[in-house]
C-alpha positions, -999 to +999 in steps of 0.1 A: -239-200-603-258-169-593-238-148-618-246-173-646-283-173-638-283-135-637-267-133-671-290-158-687-321-141-674-310-107-686-293-115-719-307-148-733-325-146-767-352-168-782-338-195-805-365-191-832-347-165-854-336-163-890-300-167-900-295-129-904-312-123-872-290-148-854-259-131-867-272-097-855-283-111-821-250-129-816-231-097-820-255-079-797-252-107-771-214-106-773-214-069-766-238-072-737-218-102-724-186-081-723-204-051-708-219-074-681-185-087-670-168-053-672-195-038-650-193-067-626-155-064-623-157-027-618-182-031-589-161-057-573-130-036-576-147-005-561-159-026-532-124-040-526-109-005-526-132+006-498-126-024-476-097-046-465-100-083-459-082-095-429-082-122-402-096-112-369-080-122-336-107-147-330-098-166-362-128-155-383-123-139-417-139-106-419-142-075-441-136-043-422-131-006-432-097+006-421-088+042-414-052+039-425-063+027-460-089+054-462-063+080-455-039+066-480-066+067-507-076+103-497-040+113-500-039+100-535-071+120-543-054+151-529-022+148-549-033+168-579-049+194-557-017+198-537+004+200-569-018+228-584-019+245-550+019+247-549+020+261-584-007+287-574+013+297-544+044+303-566+023+323-591+008+344-563+042+351-548+056+360-582+026+383-588+031+400-554+069+405-560+063+418-595+038+444-582+062+453-554+090+458-580+068+475-606+077+448-631+047+454-654+054+424-677+056+399-648+025+414-632+004+403-663+022+370-666+018+359-630-018+372-628-028+351-658-010+321-643-029+325-610-062+329-628-056+298-649-046+277-620-076+287-599-099+276-628-080+243-631-083+236-594-121+237-591-128+202-605-100+183-586-108+201-554-145+190-557-135+155-566-111+152-537-136+167-513-164+144-523-141+113-521-138+116-483-168+096-470-152+079-440-176+080-410-154+088-380-184+085-356-193+050-367-156+040-367-151+051-331-184+036-319-174+001-333-145-021-325-127-012-357-105+015-342-096-009-314-087-038-338-067-016-361-048+002-334-040-030-317-027-044-350-004-014-355+008-013-319+017-050-318+039-049-350+074-058-341+089-025-354+066-003-332+082-012-299+048-007-282+031-033-261-006-034-263-035-057-253-072-052-257-096-047-228-133-039-227-137-010-251-101+001-246-066-007-256-041-009-228-007+004-239+014+010-208+015+037-194-020+045-206-053+031-216-067+043-249-104+048-253-126+062-280-147+094-276-171+091-306-190+123-297-159+144-300-143+124-328-112+117-308-093+092-287-084+095-251-049+087-241-054+084-204-072+117-197-056+135-227-078+141-258-060+130-290-075+141-323-048+126-346-065+093-353-042+079-379-030+046-363+007+052-371+005+087-354-013+073-323+013+045-320+041+070-323+027+090-294+022+059-273+058+049-280+070+084-270+050+082-237+064+047-230+099+061-234+093+093-214+116+096-184+136+065-193+172+069-181+166+102-163+152+087-131+179+101-107+177+135-121+139+135-119+141+124-083+163+154-075+138+177-092+109+163-071+129+167-039+140+203-046+104+213-055+090+196-024+116+215-003+106+247-020+069+241-013+074+235+024+101+262+027+121+241+051+159+243+056+159+216+083+184+189+075+178+167+105+142+158+095+125+148+063+099+167+044+061+164+050+042+144+024+038+165-007+010+163-033+025+154-067-001+178-082+015+207-062+049+197-075+036+196-111+020+230-107+052+246-095+072+231-123+045+243-147+053+279-138+081+275-163+064+279-197+090+259-215+086+230-190+048+231-192+050+231-230+071+199-231+054+180-202+018+170-200+000+153-171+005+120-189+043+124-195+047+134-158+028+103-147+050+082-169+081+097-153+067+088-119+061+053-130+096+050-145+111+063-112+089+039-092+104+010-112+140+022-113+170+016-090+169+053-079+158+053-043+178+080-025+185+117-033+221+130-034+213+146+000+205+111+014+168+114+015+148+082+008+115+087-010+082+068-008+051+073-029+018+075-011-012+062-030-047+076-025-072+062-001-107+073+000-119+097-028-093+124-035-099+148-063-093+131-097-072+161-107-048+154-078-040+118-090-016+108-118-027+074-132-007+051-154-013+015-166+014-009-156+029-036-178+006-062-163-025-040-170-030-027-134-038+009-129-014+027-106-025+060-091+002+083-077-009+109-052+018+121-028+056+117-023+074+116+011+111+123+016+124+109+049 
């Protein structure tokens, strides 16, 4: 009804006209009528491209900007730039090789190709650059990141369990929070700058699977490092309680181990061991975790989120 009123106001013509004038006005109105609807359809399509309509978890139908869709659209805008860039890289490599070999004919050929490709790239590069208007700060300040990530995490194929909390998404073994000021997420205490939902979920899945199936071997490592820290060869007694942070620091002396094991993956391995059937080392030592009391240094605690949403804080381990 609003559209019809808008059209009549803008394009209606007085009825007191001659026959020739009516014919002319009729043709004009038809052109304007078509232009009106073409413009309207174009506006609607552009609005649709920049948003996605979906049902919220509360049952209300809402329109919400989605990062995954924005990235897919930007990849499409980059496609021509990437194609030209690859051709330019080949031309530059050919130019370099021709100069190295002293192939004078190819020097001119590849130099001209490179010059032509650089000129062709200017327009698509500017268009692709200006097409990226996604506001990461606003996205992370709102609930959009939380809703979108929860949707991705709870898809059957992802294998990741997730449930929303207050300004956070709990995906055992971590809670995911937004840091809008830094334009990143926090997976536990770890900053994570790759915001694409599929990439975040892949990392959450990796963390959830860390340590699975290697619990006995991990227990042996903890025991051996604890024995090294206390430098005890006594077999008749157990080891004093050992800070897990101290064990982690000793293990981190190996650059390869440090590269492959973050605080978060170590914490997940502790959680996996805690919930496994491994209870005794091969040397017959039983272990117990000691949880922090009082206010220990936050850096000495390895925290994970359990399947039921509780936060478990690992502090020390005791072998008896």
